[in-house]
C-alpha positions as semicolon CSV with decimal commas, in nm:
position;residue;x (nm);y (nm);z (nm)
1;M;2,139;0,298;-0,031
2;T;1,795;0,496;0,001
3;K;1,768;0,819;-0,130
4;S;1,497;1,111;-0,112
5;E;1,325;1,346;-0,355
6;I;1,058;1,625;-0,315
7;V;0,807;1,623;-0,577
8;S;0,542;1,937;-0,617
9;T;0,190;1,806;-0,687
10;E;-0,114;2,082;-0,684
11;A;-0,176;1,911;-0,343
12;G;0,208;2,056;-0,166
13;D;0,566;1,925;-0,165
14;A;0,519;1,502;-0,115
15;R;0,851;1,315;-0,070
16;I;0,953;0,987;-0,195
17;T;1,176;0,790;-0,083
18;W;1,361;0,535;-0,314
19;H;1,442;0,231;-0,226
20;P;1,645;0,091;-0,547
21;G;1,575;-0,254;-0,653
22;K;1,913;-0,509;-0,774
23;K;1,881;-0,522;-1,179
24;P;1,538;-0,385;-1,083
25;W;1,255;-0,473;-1,330
26;A;0,960;-0,283;-1,169
27;V;0,893;-0,009;-0,902
28;L;0,601;-0,118;-0,616
29;A;0,484;0,284;-0,467
30;L;0,346;0,261;-0,107
31;S;0,229;0,518;0,115
32;H;0,091;0,566;0,430
33;G;-0,243;0,563;0,612
34;A;-0,400;0,856;0,783
35;G;-0,296;0,811;1,082
36;G;0,129;0,720;1,021
37;G;0,348;0,768;0,790
38;I;0,589;0,578;0,579
39;E;0,740;0,433;0,925
40;A;0,464;0,152;0,975
41;R;0,610;-0,209;1,029
42;D;0,462;-0,336;0,721
43;L;0,633;-0,111;0,496
44;Q;0,911;-0,129;0,603
45;A;0,944;-0,475;0,593
46;L;0,848;-0,431;0,225
47;A;1,098;-0,198;0,138
48;G;1,417;-0,388;0,332
49;A;1,300;-0,717;0,156
50;L;1,158;-0,611;-0,230
51;P;1,487;-0,425;-0,405
52;A;1,677;-0,807;-0,296
53;Q;1,430;-0,962;-0,577
54;G;1,427;-0,603;-0,831
55;V;1,158;-0,496;-0,676
56;T;1,275;-0,128;-0,655
57;V;1,027;0,019;-0,386
58;A;0,926;0,427;-0,339
59;L;0,774;0,494;-0,002
60;V;0,610;0,808;-0,036
61;E;0,484;1,090;0,172
62;Q;0,209;1,234;0,095
63;P;0,211;1,563;0,129
64;W;-0,025;1,694;0,451
65;R;0,223;1,501;0,600
66;V;0,557;1,604;0,471
67;A;0,416;1,964;0,566
68;G;0,353;1,822;0,927
69;K;0,015;1,806;0,942
70;K;-0,186;1,569;1,224
71;V;-0,444;1,533;1,008
72;A;-0,512;1,432;0,648
73;P;-0,722;1,549;0,411
74;A;-0,990;1,477;0,229
75;P;-0,994;1,156;-0,056
76;K;-1,030;1,360;-0,307
77;T;-0,666;1,551;-0,178
78;L;-0,531;1,246;-0,114
79;D;-0,590;1,181;-0,468
80;T;-0,466;1,472;-0,649
81;G;-0,127;1,431;-0,444
82;W;-0,053;1,129;-0,565
83;R;-0,164;1,216;-0,878
84;G;0,120;1,484;-0,865
85;I;0,345;1,201;-0,785
86;W;0,316;0,938;-1,051
87;P;0,500;1,108;-1,300
88;A;0,835;1,071;-1,082
89;L;0,721;0,689;-1,003
90;A;0,738;0,619;-1,390
91;E;1,034;0,865;-1,445
92;P;1,297;0,531;-1,425
93;G;1,070;0,411;-1,696
94;L;1,004;-0,036;-1,516
95;P;0,626;-0,117;-1,507
96;V;0,488;0,064;-1,151
97;I;0,280;-0,110;-0,926
98;A;0,014;0,146;-0,676
99;G;0,001;0,027;-0,354
100;G;-0,083;0,188;-0,012
101;R;-0,189;0,089;0,351
102;S;-0,500;0,178;0,471
103;A;-0,606;0,557;0,325
104;G;-0,338;0,472;0,097
105;A;-0,476;0,171;-0,045
106;R;-0,772;0,364;-0,106
107;V;-0,588;0,626;-0,296
108;A;-0,436;0,316;-0,478
109;C;-0,703;0,178;-0,572
110;R;-0,904;0,471;-0,690
111;T;-0,705;0,601;-0,917
112;G;-0,410;0,261;-1,049
113;K;-0,602;0,182;-1,384
114;E;-0,598;0,555;-1,511
115;L;-0,249;0,648;-1,401
116;G;-0,082;0,325;-1,564
117;A;-0,037;0,101;-1,307
118;T;0,028;-0,237;-1,400
119;A;-0,159;-0,395;-1,048
120;V;-0,237;-0,241;-0,713
121;L;-0,138;-0,360;-0,351
122;A;-0,416;-0,305;-0,111
123;L;-0,271;-0,308;0,275
124;S;-0,481;-0,326;0,543
125;F;-0,775;-0,176;0,303
126;P;-1,038;-0,037;0,506
127;L;-1,341;-0,128;0,403
128;H;-1,529;0,002;0,651
129;P;-1,491;0,251;0,952
130;P;-1,499;0,058;1,257
131;G;-1,810;-0,033;1,419
132;K;-2,013;0,064;1,062
133;P;-1,981;-0,209;0,826
134;E;-2,321;-0,018;0,670
135;K;-2,058;0,211;0,522
136;S;-1,876;0,008;0,325
137;R;-1,627;0,063;0,046
138;A;-1,590;-0,247;-0,139
139;D;-1,696;-0,013;-0,484
140;E;-1,309;0,136;-0,440
141;L;-1,165;-0,225;-0,444
142;L;-1,388;-0,420;-0,677
143;A;-1,310;-0,158;-0,997
144;T;-0,969;-0,120;-1,005
145;G;-1,006;-0,315;-1,308
146;L;-0,615;-0,431;-1,285
147;P;-0,475;-0,745;-1,080
148;T;-0,489;-0,668;-0,734
149;L;-0,365;-0,866;-0,382
150;V;-0,547;-0,740;-0,052
151;V;-0,351;-0,837;0,259
152;Q;-0,554;-0,816;0,568
153;G;-0,506;-0,803;0,927
154;G;-0,726;-1,133;1,082
155;N;-0,838;-0,851;1,356
156;D;-0,828;-0,510;1,169
157;P;-1,155;-0,367;1,307
158;F;-1,157;-0,127;0,978
159;G;-1,308;-0,495;0,781
160;K;-1,184;-0,845;0,870
161;P;-1,125;-1,104;0,600
162;G;-1,428;-1,303;0,655
163;E;-1,656;-0,955;0,541
164;F;-1,509;-0,880;0,203
165;P;-1,700;-0,927;-0,086
166;E;-1,611;-1,180;-0,330
167;G;-1,447;-1,069;-0,650
168;E;-1,149;-1,068;-0,894
169;Y;-0,853;-0,996;-0,646
170;G;-0,623;-1,185;-0,415
171;F;-0,640;-1,215;-0,070
172;V;-0,381;-1,257;0,269
173;E;-0,488;-1,312;0,553
174;V;-0,228;-1,235;0,824
175;P;-0,345;-1,435;1,169
176;Y;-0,441;-1,176;1,478
177;G;-0,285;-0,915;1,270
178;D;-0,486;-0,577;1,367
179;H;-0,554;-0,227;1,157
180;G;-0,128;-0,186;1,174
181;F;-0,020;-0,555;1,141
182;A;0,005;-0,550;1,519
183;V;-0,010;-0,933;1,684
184;A;-0,040;-0,960;2,075
185;K;0,171;-1,094;2,225
186;R;-0,022;-1,383;2,343
187;A;-0,087;-1,472;1,971
188;P;0,030;-1,841;1,829
189;L;0,127;-1,578;1,607
190;A;0,447;-1,373;1,658
191;Q;0,516;-1,041;1,603
192;D;0,827;-1,149;1,279
193;E;0,606;-1,405;1,203
194;A;0,352;-1,195;1,117
195;L;0,579;-0,953;0,898
196;D;0,762;-1,272;0,728
197;L;0,414;-1,380;0,623
198;I;0,297;-1,003;0,438
199;V;0,679;-1,012;0,299
200;R;0,664;-1,391;0,157
201;D;0,291;-1,356;0,071
202;V;0,384;-0,973;-0,117
203;S;0,690;-1,162;-0,327
204;G;0,541;-1,473;-0,487
205;W;0,207;-1,206;-0,543
206;V;0,478;-0,961;-0,754
207;A;0,684;-1,249;-0,936
208;S;0,410;-1,363;-1,059
209;L;0,312;-1,059;-1,232
210;R;0,651;-1,055;-1,431
211;E;0,564;-1,381;-1,543
212;C;0,230;-1,226;-1,727
């Protein structure tokens, strides 16, 4: 059974929706991107699957989203909100994997080590603005200092798999997926198969962290 709580931060009130794990051994904290909320298909798929494997999934809504605003604030403000949420994420006393999609992935990369995360999950990491590969954000990804997994759509305009630099991080390509992991109806890979791929590979990676 899910439960939600409001958490006060210096950036405003945030919301955590908890999906409790069965005999939990870790928390996977996932935040949304700048253009959507926790209803994103990948976030919902992971929240639906991982609790059965003992991973409590915490879907985090940043203060700007809770306040009903349409546009996300600057990265510094997003980081402030995430830092304010962190004590509540760590309260269960379990290892916390910091994660998110798009802008949420950037926040997790920038702050994970500082906050004591055990690893970072970057879904649809926005390597660069669409059509502007020269404005790379690779430094954020390469500097996590933690076990990191990137899950990226094969047709993501914010960074296709072949554009990512070499580094000490894991990488999963979702063939034909766009920035939201949507696949065209004509694609050889069905939408359900794309989500199954994400769940399978993320689940395997999370399980490997337990073995470390």
